A tleap script that builds the chain and sets N, CA, C and O, in Angstrom:
source leaprc.protein.ff14SB
mol = sequence {
  NMET ARG ALA TRP ARG LEU TRP THR CYS SER
  GLY ARG TYR ARG CYS LEU PRO ARG LEU ILE
  HIE ARG GLY ARG THR ILE PRO VAL GLY ARG
  THR GLN PRO SER ARG PHE THR LEU TYR LYS
  VAL ILE THR VAL GLY ARG GLY LYS GLY PRO
  VAL ALA THR GLY ALA ASN GLY ALA GLY PRO
  VAL VAL VAL ALA GLU HIE GLY ILE ASN ASP
  ASP PHE ASP PHE ASP ILE LEU LEU VAL PRO
  GLY GLY GLY GLY THR ARG ASP LEU VAL ALA
  ASP PRO SER PHE ILE LYS ALA LEU LEU ALA
  ALA CYS GLU ARG ALA ASP VAL VAL ALA SER
  VAL CYS THR GLY ALA ALA CLEU
}
set mol.1.N position { -2.715 27.121 175.152 }
set mol.1.CA position { -3.762 26.850 176.116 }
set mol.1.C position { -3.844 25.347 176.358 }
set mol.1.O position { -3.710 24.553 175.427 }
set mol.2.N position { -4.062 24.967 177.594 }
set mol.2.CA position { -4.258 23.567 177.951 }
set mol.2.C position { -5.744 23.318 178.157 }
set mol.2.O position { -6.463 24.202 178.623 }
set mol.3.N position { -6.205 22.130 177.815 }
set mol.3.CA position { -7.636 21.833 177.893 }
set mol.3.C position { -8.019 21.173 179.213 }
set mol.3.O position { -7.338 20.266 179.692 }
set mol.4.N position { -9.092 21.633 179.776 }
set mol.4.CA position { -9.770 20.982 180.898 }
set mol.4.C position { -11.196 20.737 180.444 }
set mol.4.O position { -11.668 21.397 179.518 }
set mol.5.N position { -11.883 19.813 181.067 }
set mol.5.CA position { -13.313 19.690 180.809 }
set mol.5.C position { -13.996 20.794 181.601 }
set mol.5.O position { -13.708 20.983 182.783 }
set mol.6.N position { -14.886 21.514 180.966 }
set mol.6.CA position { -15.510 22.663 181.606 }
set mol.6.C position { -16.187 22.287 182.913 }
set mol.6.O position { -16.086 23.026 183.892 }
set mol.7.N position { -16.881 21.142 182.948 }
set mol.7.CA position { -17.612 20.803 184.168 }
set mol.7.C position { -16.687 20.544 185.346 }
set mol.7.O position { -17.130 20.630 186.491 }
set mol.8.N position { -15.431 20.233 185.110 }
set mol.8.CA position { -14.529 19.979 186.236 }
set mol.8.C position { -14.063 21.252 186.910 }
set mol.8.O position { -13.604 21.214 188.052 }
set mol.9.N position { -14.171 22.367 186.230 }
set mol.9.CA position { -13.748 23.623 186.858 }
set mol.9.C position { -14.873 24.640 186.949 }
set mol.9.O position { -14.648 25.765 187.397 }
set mol.10.N position { -16.083 24.268 186.533 }
set mol.10.CA position { -17.185 25.233 186.555 }
set mol.10.C position { -17.995 25.175 187.835 }
set mol.10.O position { -18.966 25.919 187.973 }
set mol.11.N position { -17.635 24.329 188.759 }
set mol.11.CA position { -18.361 24.250 190.022 }
set mol.11.C position { -18.415 25.574 190.744 }
set mol.11.O position { -19.384 25.860 191.447 }
set mol.12.N position { -17.393 26.383 190.580 }
set mol.12.CA position { -17.395 27.705 191.208 }
set mol.12.C position { -18.587 28.520 190.756 }
set mol.12.O position { -19.054 29.387 191.495 }
set mol.13.N position { -19.095 28.260 189.547 }
set mol.13.CA position { -20.224 29.028 189.041 }
set mol.13.C position { -21.563 28.386 189.389 }
set mol.13.O position { -22.583 29.073 189.409 }
set mol.14.N position { -21.580 27.095 189.659 }
set mol.14.CA position { -22.831 26.388 189.886 }
set mol.14.C position { -23.062 26.024 191.347 }
set mol.14.O position { -24.190 26.124 191.830 }
set mol.15.N position { -22.031 25.608 192.055 }
set mol.15.CA position { -22.202 25.065 193.397 }
set mol.15.C position { -21.805 26.015 194.514 }
set mol.15.O position { -22.456 26.039 195.559 }
set mol.16.N position { -20.772 26.782 194.320 }
set mol.16.CA position { -20.221 27.577 195.410 }
set mol.16.C position { -20.965 28.859 195.766 }
set mol.16.O position { -20.842 29.310 196.905 }
set mol.17.N position { -21.731 29.475 194.860 }
set mol.17.CA position { -22.327 30.761 195.239 }
set mol.17.C position { -23.156 30.737 196.516 }
set mol.17.O position { -23.115 31.697 197.286 }
set mol.18.N position { -23.903 29.674 196.760 }
set mol.18.CA position { -24.714 29.626 197.981 }
set mol.18.C position { -23.823 29.549 199.211 }
set mol.18.O position { -24.129 30.162 200.234 }
set mol.19.N position { -22.740 28.818 199.129 }
set mol.19.CA position { -21.795 28.758 200.240 }
set mol.19.C position { -21.073 30.095 200.393 }
set mol.19.O position { -20.920 30.612 201.499 }
set mol.20.N position { -20.644 30.630 199.285 }
set mol.20.CA position { -19.892 31.881 199.308 }
set mol.20.C position { -20.707 32.999 199.947 }
set mol.20.O position { -20.174 33.820 200.693 }
set mol.21.N position { -21.991 33.023 199.651 }
set mol.21.CA position { -22.830 34.124 200.120 }
set mol.21.C position { -23.840 33.676 201.180 }
set mol.21.O position { -24.916 34.263 201.298 }
set mol.22.N position { -23.501 32.654 201.942 }
set mol.22.CA position { -24.334 32.176 203.052 }
set mol.22.C position { -25.764 31.868 202.622 }
set mol.22.O position { -26.711 32.150 203.356 }
set mol.23.N position { -25.919 31.297 201.450 }
set mol.23.CA position { -27.230 30.888 200.988 }
set mol.23.C position { -28.096 32.000 200.435 }
set mol.23.O position { -29.219 31.732 200.009 }
set mol.24.N position { -27.630 33.219 200.423 }
set mol.24.CA position { -28.419 34.344 199.913 }
set mol.24.C position { -28.261 34.457 198.395 }
set mol.24.O position { -27.211 34.130 197.841 }
set mol.25.N position { -29.294 34.915 197.753 }
set mol.25.CA position { -29.236 35.140 196.317 }
set mol.25.C position { -28.503 36.450 196.050 }
set mol.25.O position { -28.821 37.479 196.646 }
set mol.26.N position { -27.540 36.408 195.170 }
set mol.26.CA position { -26.737 37.583 194.843 }
set mol.26.C position { -27.214 38.123 193.490 }
set mol.26.O position { -27.363 37.350 192.544 }
set mol.27.N position { -27.455 39.428 193.384 }
set mol.27.CA position { -27.922 39.993 192.116 }
set mol.27.C position { -26.970 39.672 190.963 }
set mol.27.O position { -25.751 39.679 191.127 }
set mol.28.N position { -27.545 39.394 189.807 }
set mol.28.CA position { -26.750 39.123 188.611 }
set mol.28.C position { -25.880 40.336 188.318 }
set mol.28.O position { -26.350 41.472 188.381 }
set mol.29.N position { -24.625 40.099 188.002 }
set mol.29.CA position { -23.706 41.166 187.658 }
set mol.29.C position { -22.960 41.755 188.840 }
set mol.29.O position { -22.071 42.587 188.654 }
set mol.30.N position { -23.304 41.343 190.049 }
set mol.30.CA position { -22.601 41.885 191.214 }
set mol.30.C position { -21.197 41.305 191.250 }
set mol.30.O position { -21.032 40.088 191.166 }
set mol.31.N position { -20.204 42.137 191.371 }
set mol.31.CA position { -18.823 41.659 191.391 }
set mol.31.C position { -18.115 41.984 192.690 }
set mol.31.O position { -17.062 41.414 192.973 }
set mol.32.N position { -18.666 42.884 193.484 }
set mol.32.CA position { -18.006 43.286 194.723 }
set mol.32.C position { -18.437 42.399 195.882 }
set mol.32.O position { -19.612 42.044 195.980 }
set mol.33.N position { -17.513 42.037 196.756 }
set mol.33.CA position { -17.886 41.264 197.939 }
set mol.33.C position { -18.854 42.072 198.799 }
set mol.33.O position { -18.792 43.300 198.840 }
set mol.34.N position { -19.735 41.373 199.472 }
set mol.34.CA position { -20.663 42.022 200.387 }
set mol.34.C position { -20.356 41.567 201.804 }
set mol.34.O position { -19.458 40.754 202.020 }
set mol.35.N position { -21.096 42.086 202.757 }
set mol.35.CA position { -20.878 41.666 204.144 }
set mol.35.C position { -21.250 40.209 204.347 }
set mol.35.O position { -20.910 39.624 205.375 }
set mol.36.N position { -21.946 39.610 203.380 }
set mol.36.CA position { -22.335 38.212 203.473 }
set mol.36.C position { -21.302 37.272 202.856 }
set mol.36.O position { -21.424 36.054 202.990 }
set mol.37.N position { -20.305 37.808 202.196 }
set mol.37.CA position { -19.336 36.986 201.476 }
set mol.37.C position { -18.449 36.207 202.440 }
set mol.37.O position { -17.795 36.784 203.308 }
set mol.38.N position { -18.439 34.891 202.275 }
set mol.38.CA position { -17.585 34.026 203.086 }
set mol.38.C position { -16.287 33.686 202.371 }
set mol.38.O position { -15.243 33.566 203.012 }
set mol.39.N position { -16.337 33.529 201.047 }
set mol.39.CA position { -15.177 33.123 200.265 }
set mol.39.C position { -15.094 33.966 199.007 }
set mol.39.O position { -16.107 34.440 198.494 }
set mol.40.N position { -13.897 34.146 198.525 }
set mol.40.CA position { -13.675 34.732 197.208 }
set mol.40.C position { -13.041 33.637 196.367 }
set mol.40.O position { -12.008 33.084 196.745 }
set mol.41.N position { -13.643 33.320 195.240 }
set mol.41.CA position { -13.141 32.267 194.365 }
set mol.41.C position { -12.295 32.913 193.277 }
set mol.41.O position { -12.725 33.864 192.625 }
set mol.42.N position { -11.081 32.384 193.086 }
set mol.42.CA position { -10.202 32.851 192.017 }
set mol.42.C position { -9.794 31.656 191.168 }
set mol.42.O position { -9.816 30.517 191.633 }
set mol.43.N position { -9.427 31.920 189.935 }
set mol.43.CA position { -8.958 30.851 189.055 }
set mol.43.C position { -7.454 30.996 188.849 }
set mol.43.O position { -6.925 32.101 188.727 }
set mol.44.N position { -6.789 29.857 188.816 }
set mol.44.CA position { -5.333 29.815 188.683 }
set mol.44.C position { -4.984 28.794 187.603 }
set mol.44.O position { -5.581 27.719 187.546 }
set mol.45.N position { -4.038 29.122 186.764 }
set mol.45.CA position { -3.588 28.205 185.727 }
set mol.45.C position { -2.076 28.114 185.711 }
set mol.45.O position { -1.402 28.674 186.574 }
set mol.46.N position { -1.551 27.414 184.736 }
set mol.46.CA position { -0.095 27.346 184.575 }
set mol.46.C position { 0.459 28.761 184.469 }
set mol.46.O position { 1.509 29.085 185.024 }
set mol.47.N position { -0.264 29.575 183.754 }
set mol.47.CA position { 0.027 31.000 183.649 }
set mol.47.C position { -1.282 31.760 183.660 }
set mol.47.O position { -2.349 31.167 183.506 }
set mol.48.N position { -1.208 33.049 183.838 }
set mol.48.CA position { -2.400 33.889 183.816 }
set mol.48.C position { -2.928 33.951 182.390 }
set mol.48.O position { -2.146 34.057 181.446 }
set mol.49.N position { -4.241 33.885 182.223 }
set mol.49.CA position { -4.822 34.015 180.894 }
set mol.49.C position { -5.782 32.902 180.557 }
set mol.49.O position { -6.181 32.139 181.438 }
set mol.50.N position { -6.168 32.793 179.275 }
set mol.50.CA position { -7.190 31.837 178.856 }
set mol.50.C position { -6.721 30.387 178.925 }
set mol.50.O position { -5.569 30.064 178.633 }
set mol.51.N position { -7.663 29.520 179.326 }
set mol.51.CA position { -7.419 28.076 179.374 }
set mol.51.C position { -8.583 27.409 178.654 }
set mol.51.O position { -9.736 27.599 179.042 }
set mol.52.N position { -8.305 26.637 177.622 }
set mol.52.CA position { -9.351 25.943 176.873 }
set mol.52.C position { -9.997 24.874 177.740 }
set mol.52.O position { -9.338 24.269 178.586 }
set mol.53.N position { -11.296 24.642 177.528 }
set mol.53.CA position { -11.986 23.606 178.295 }
set mol.53.C position { -12.333 22.399 177.444 }
set mol.53.O position { -12.900 21.433 177.955 }
set mol.54.N position { -12.010 22.428 176.172 }
set mol.54.CA position { -12.298 21.310 175.289 }
set mol.54.C position { -11.058 20.878 174.533 }
set mol.54.O position { -10.035 21.562 174.533 }
set mol.55.N position { -11.172 19.728 173.891 }
set mol.55.CA position { -10.045 19.193 173.127 }
set mol.55.C position { -9.677 20.135 171.986 }
set mol.55.O position { -10.552 20.725 171.353 }
set mol.56.N position { -8.409 20.268 171.734 }
set mol.56.CA position { -7.879 21.079 170.634 }
set mol.56.C position { -8.359 22.530 170.676 }
set mol.56.O position { -8.544 23.159 169.634 }
set mol.57.N position { -8.558 23.053 171.877 }
set mol.57.CA position { -8.956 24.450 172.016 }
set mol.57.C position { -10.419 24.725 171.772 }
set mol.57.O position { -10.840 25.882 171.800 }
set mol.58.N position { -11.220 23.675 171.529 }
set mol.58.CA position { -12.650 23.863 171.306 }
set mol.58.C position { -13.357 24.071 172.645 }
set mol.58.O position { -12.821 23.727 173.698 }
set mol.59.N position { -14.529 24.619 172.596 }
set mol.59.CA position { -15.330 24.796 173.801 }
set mol.59.C position { -15.066 26.117 174.484 }
set mol.59.O position { -14.206 26.887 174.058 }
set mol.60.N position { -15.812 26.378 175.554 }
set mol.60.CA position { -15.654 27.632 176.297 }
set mol.60.C position { -14.251 27.761 176.884 }
set mol.60.O position { -13.547 26.769 177.074 }
set mol.61.N position { -13.865 28.988 177.163 }
set mol.61.CA position { -12.554 29.273 177.736 }
set mol.61.C position { -12.733 29.804 179.152 }
set mol.61.O position { -13.600 30.641 179.400 }
set mol.62.N position { -11.915 29.317 180.079 }
set mol.62.CA position { -11.857 29.835 181.443 }
set mol.62.C position { -10.622 30.726 181.510 }
set mol.62.O position { -9.561 30.348 181.012 }
set mol.63.N position { -10.745 31.886 182.109 }
set mol.63.CA position { -9.609 32.800 182.208 }
set mol.63.C position { -8.982 32.680 183.592 }
set mol.63.O position { -9.614 33.000 184.599 }
set mol.64.N position { -7.747 32.220 183.633 }
set mol.64.CA position { -7.014 32.118 184.899 }
set mol.64.C position { -6.609 33.519 185.343 }
set mol.64.O position { -5.945 34.250 184.609 }
set mol.65.N position { -7.018 33.879 186.552 }
set mol.65.CA position { -6.702 35.205 187.089 }
set mol.65.C position { -5.252 35.302 187.556 }
set mol.65.O position { -4.686 36.392 187.623 }
set mol.66.N position { -4.663 34.165 187.873 }
set mol.66.CA position { -3.281 34.113 188.360 }
set mol.66.C position { -2.572 32.924 187.736 }
set mol.66.O position { -3.206 31.935 187.367 }
set mol.67.N position { -1.262 33.024 187.620 }
set mol.67.CA position { -0.441 31.881 187.273 }
set mol.67.C position { -0.055 31.156 188.556 }
set mol.67.O position { -0.010 31.772 189.621 }
set mol.68.N position { 0.219 29.878 188.474 }
set mol.68.CA position { 0.520 29.061 189.656 }
set mol.68.C position { 1.726 29.589 190.431 }
set mol.68.O position { 1.821 29.370 191.638 }
set mol.69.N position { 2.645 30.280 189.761 }
set mol.69.CA position { 3.829 30.815 190.442 }
set mol.69.C position { 3.646 32.236 190.969 }
set mol.69.O position { 4.552 32.787 191.595 }
set mol.70.N position { 2.473 32.836 190.718 }
set mol.70.CA position { 2.205 34.189 191.213 }
set mol.70.C position { 2.062 34.174 192.732 }
set mol.70.O position { 1.798 33.133 193.333 }
set mol.71.N position { 2.239 35.337 193.337 }
set mol.71.CA position { 2.054 35.485 194.781 }
set mol.71.C position { 0.629 35.972 195.038 }
set mol.71.O position { 0.303 37.121 194.741 }
set mol.72.N position { -0.212 35.111 195.584 }
set mol.72.CA position { -1.591 35.468 195.899 }
set mol.72.C position { -2.017 34.673 197.131 }
set mol.72.O position { -1.434 33.637 197.449 }
set mol.73.N position { -3.036 35.172 197.815 }
set mol.73.CA position { -3.518 34.524 199.033 }
set mol.73.C position { -4.663 33.574 198.720 }
set mol.73.O position { -5.527 33.875 197.897 }
set mol.74.N position { -4.662 32.426 199.382 }
set mol.74.CA position { -5.761 31.470 199.259 }
set mol.74.C position { -5.719 30.526 200.454 }
set mol.74.O position { -4.691 30.393 201.120 }
set mol.75.N position { -6.837 29.880 200.714 }
set mol.75.CA position { -6.935 28.907 201.798 }
set mol.75.C position { -7.260 27.515 201.282 }
set mol.75.O position { -6.755 26.517 201.797 }
set mol.76.N position { -8.111 27.454 200.258 }
set mol.76.CA position { -8.583 26.182 199.714 }
set mol.76.C position { -8.121 26.076 198.272 }
set mol.76.O position { -8.289 27.011 197.489 }
set mol.77.N position { -7.537 24.935 197.921 }
set mol.77.CA position { -7.067 24.694 196.556 }
set mol.77.C position { -7.887 23.552 195.969 }
set mol.77.O position { -7.877 22.443 196.504 }
set mol.78.N position { -8.597 23.816 194.872 }
set mol.78.CA position { -9.371 22.798 194.170 }
set mol.78.C position { -8.730 22.591 192.806 }
set mol.78.O position { -8.666 23.519 191.999 }
set mol.79.N position { -8.257 21.385 192.548 }
set mol.79.CA position { -7.554 21.066 191.303 }
set mol.79.C position { -8.522 20.341 190.370 }
set mol.79.O position { -8.914 19.210 190.659 }
set mol.80.N position { -8.919 20.970 189.246 }
set mol.80.CA position { -9.842 20.314 188.322 }
set mol.80.C position { -9.134 19.253 187.495 }
set mol.80.O position { -7.908 19.251 187.385 }
set mol.81.N position { -9.912 18.359 186.921 }
set mol.81.CA position { -9.364 17.327 186.044 }
set mol.81.C position { -9.583 17.687 184.587 }
set mol.81.O position { -9.800 18.849 184.243 }
set mol.82.N position { -9.524 16.682 183.743 }
set mol.82.CA position { -9.735 16.880 182.313 }
set mol.82.C position { -8.489 16.535 181.525 }
set mol.82.O position { -7.467 16.135 182.082 }
set mol.83.N position { -8.595 16.699 180.224 }
set mol.83.CA position { -7.510 16.328 179.326 }
set mol.83.C position { -6.210 17.066 179.558 }
set mol.83.O position { -5.138 16.532 179.271 }
set mol.84.N position { -6.281 18.287 180.074 }
set mol.84.CA position { -5.072 19.072 180.315 }
set mol.84.C position { -4.148 18.474 181.347 }
set mol.84.O position { -2.957 18.785 181.372 }
set mol.85.N position { -4.682 17.616 182.202 }
set mol.85.CA position { -3.830 17.013 183.234 }
set mol.85.C position { -2.806 16.063 182.635 }
set mol.85.O position { -1.761 15.827 183.242 }
set mol.86.N position { -3.083 15.512 181.456 }
set mol.86.CA position { -2.145 14.561 180.827 }
set mol.86.C position { -0.811 15.228 180.540 }
set mol.86.O position { 0.241 14.622 180.740 }
set mol.87.N position { -0.845 16.475 180.072 }
set mol.87.CA position { 0.398 17.206 179.815 }
set mol.87.C position { 1.033 17.689 181.114 }
set mol.87.O position { 2.252 17.638 181.277 }
set mol.88.N position { 0.194 18.158 182.037 }
set mol.88.CA position { 0.719 18.739 183.272 }
set mol.88.C position { 1.417 17.716 184.155 }
set mol.88.O position { 2.385 18.051 184.838 }
set mol.89.N position { 0.944 16.474 184.153 }
set mol.89.CA position { 1.552 15.453 185.010 }
set mol.89.C position { 3.000 15.183 184.601 }
set mol.89.O position { 3.797 14.706 185.409 }
set mol.90.N position { 3.338 15.489 183.344 }
set mol.90.CA position { 4.701 15.272 182.846 }
set mol.90.C position { 5.535 16.553 182.859 }
set mol.90.O position { 6.623 16.586 182.285 }
set mol.91.N position { 5.035 17.606 183.508 }
set mol.91.CA position { 5.731 18.894 183.546 }
set mol.91.C position { 6.301 19.117 184.948 }
set mol.91.O position { 5.577 19.560 185.840 }
set mol.92.N position { 7.598 18.815 185.157 }
set mol.92.CA position { 8.184 18.906 186.499 }
set mol.92.C position { 8.072 20.293 187.131 }
set mol.92.O position { 7.900 20.401 188.346 }
set mol.93.N position { 8.167 21.354 186.330 }
set mol.93.CA position { 8.082 22.695 186.916 }
set mol.93.C position { 6.669 22.986 187.413 }
set mol.93.O position { 6.492 23.635 188.443 }
set mol.94.N position { 5.662 22.506 186.682 }
set mol.94.CA position { 4.286 22.702 187.142 }
set mol.94.C position { 4.023 21.876 188.399 }
set mol.94.O position { 3.414 22.370 189.348 }
set mol.95.N position { 4.473 20.636 188.412 }
set mol.95.CA position { 4.261 19.774 189.586 }
set mol.95.C position { 4.927 20.386 190.814 }
set mol.95.O position { 4.361 20.355 191.907 }
set mol.96.N position { 6.117 20.936 190.644 }
set mol.96.CA position { 6.807 21.589 191.765 }
set mol.96.C position { 6.000 22.791 192.276 }
set mol.96.O position { 5.852 22.977 193.483 }
set mol.97.N position { 5.485 23.599 191.350 }
set mol.97.CA position { 4.676 24.768 191.738 }
set mol.97.C position { 3.369 24.337 192.393 }
set mol.97.O position { 2.928 24.957 193.360 }
set mol.98.N position { 2.746 23.276 191.874 }
set mol.98.CA position { 1.504 22.772 192.466 }
set mol.98.C position { 1.756 22.230 193.865 }
set mol.98.O position { 0.949 22.455 194.767 }
set mol.99.N position { 2.854 21.523 194.056 }
set mol.99.CA position { 3.209 21.014 195.384 }
set mol.99.C position { 3.394 22.168 196.366 }
set mol.99.O position { 2.931 22.094 197.505 }
set mol.100.N position { 4.062 23.225 195.934 }
set mol.100.CA position { 4.246 24.399 196.797 }
set mol.100.C position { 2.897 25.022 197.150 }
set mol.100.O position { 2.684 25.437 198.290 }
set mol.101.N position { 1.980 25.090 196.172 }
set mol.101.CA position { 0.642 25.631 196.437 }
set mol.101.C position { -0.117 24.736 197.412 }
set mol.101.O position { -0.812 25.233 198.298 }
set mol.102.N position { 0.014 23.420 197.252 }
set mol.102.CA position { -0.646 22.479 198.171 }
set mol.102.C position { -0.141 22.662 199.597 }
set mol.102.O position { -0.917 22.580 200.549 }
set mol.103.N position { 1.141 22.906 199.744 }
set mol.103.CA position { 1.713 23.097 201.078 }
set mol.103.C position { 1.224 24.390 201.720 }
set mol.103.O position { 1.164 24.482 202.946 }
set mol.104.N position { 0.872 25.394 200.910 }
set mol.104.CA position { 0.360 26.669 201.436 }
set mol.104.C position { -1.117 26.602 201.793 }
set mol.104.O position { -1.589 27.381 202.620 }
set mol.105.N position { -1.850 25.682 201.182 }
set mol.105.CA position { -3.303 25.615 201.358 }
set mol.105.C position { -3.687 24.954 202.676 }
set mol.105.O position { -2.995 24.061 203.165 }
set mol.106.N position { -4.810 25.413 203.244 }
set mol.106.CA position { -5.374 24.749 204.419 }
set mol.106.C position { -6.100 23.476 204.013 }
set mol.106.O position { -6.088 22.485 204.743 }
set mol.107.N position { -6.735 23.507 202.833 }
set mol.107.CA position { -7.496 22.373 202.312 }
set mol.107.C position { -7.136 22.197 200.846 }
set mol.107.O position { -7.074 23.172 200.096 }
set mol.108.N position { -6.898 20.947 200.432 }
set mol.108.CA position { -6.641 20.622 199.026 }
set mol.108.C position { -7.668 19.582 198.599 }
set mol.108.O position { -7.862 18.580 199.286 }
set mol.109.N position { -8.321 19.817 197.473 }
set mol.109.CA position { -9.294 18.873 196.926 }
set mol.109.C position { -9.088 18.805 195.418 }
set mol.109.O position { -8.460 19.682 194.825 }
set mol.110.N position { -9.623 17.753 194.810 }
set mol.110.CA position { -9.500 17.621 193.360 }
set mol.110.C position { -10.785 17.043 192.795 }
set mol.110.O position { -11.607 16.473 193.512 }
set mol.111.N position { -10.932 17.205 191.493 }
set mol.111.CA position { -12.042 16.630 190.755 }
set mol.111.C position { -11.446 15.726 189.692 }
set mol.111.O position { -10.553 16.135 188.950 }
set mol.112.N position { -11.937 14.499 189.618 }
set mol.112.CA position { -11.575 13.574 188.549 }
set mol.112.C position { -10.051 13.411 188.426 }
set mol.112.O position { -9.385 13.105 189.416 }
set mol.113.N position { -9.501 13.609 187.239 }
set mol.113.CA position { -8.073 13.370 187.018 }
set mol.113.C position { -7.176 14.441 187.621 }
set mol.113.O position { -5.953 14.329 187.540 }
set mol.114.N position { -7.747 15.465 188.219 }
set mol.114.CA position { -6.945 16.438 188.961 }
set mol.114.C position { -6.198 15.762 190.098 }
set mol.114.O position { -5.143 16.232 190.524 }
set mol.115.N position { -6.751 14.654 190.589 }
set mol.115.CA position { -6.102 13.903 191.670 }
set mol.115.C position { -4.779 13.294 191.214 }
set mol.115.O position { -3.899 13.046 192.038 }
set mol.116.N position { -4.628 13.051 189.911 }
set mol.116.CA position { -3.392 12.457 189.397 }
set mol.116.C position { -2.216 13.424 189.489 }
set mol.116.O position { -1.057 13.010 189.493 }
set mol.117.N position { -2.526 14.704 189.564 }
set mol.117.CA position { -1.455 15.692 189.656 }
set mol.117.C position { -0.893 15.719 191.057 }
set mol.117.O position { 0.024 16.491 191.339 }
savepdb mol mol.pdb
quit
């Protein structure tokens, strides 16, 4: 598992719901899109599965729904920062896959050291 700082990738849980659902409050536990849904947020990692958010695997874990090389649809790519970027910036295969994802996206944004990738 590679470490990210949780706050760099947790915006999907804190900031996006109002945008995703046009400002409407969504019942806790609802997982299905509604007629109000504007966006579906997915998580992507080097590979599918758990990604540590703290140093040395400490802290909460974010589960990547897709690996960067998987075939999935998206429009906006948000690249989080954190300690995990230090290893990823030196990984040519990841950088190549990230570049391909950036070319597919309509919008690319980053948080903190995610911009270094």
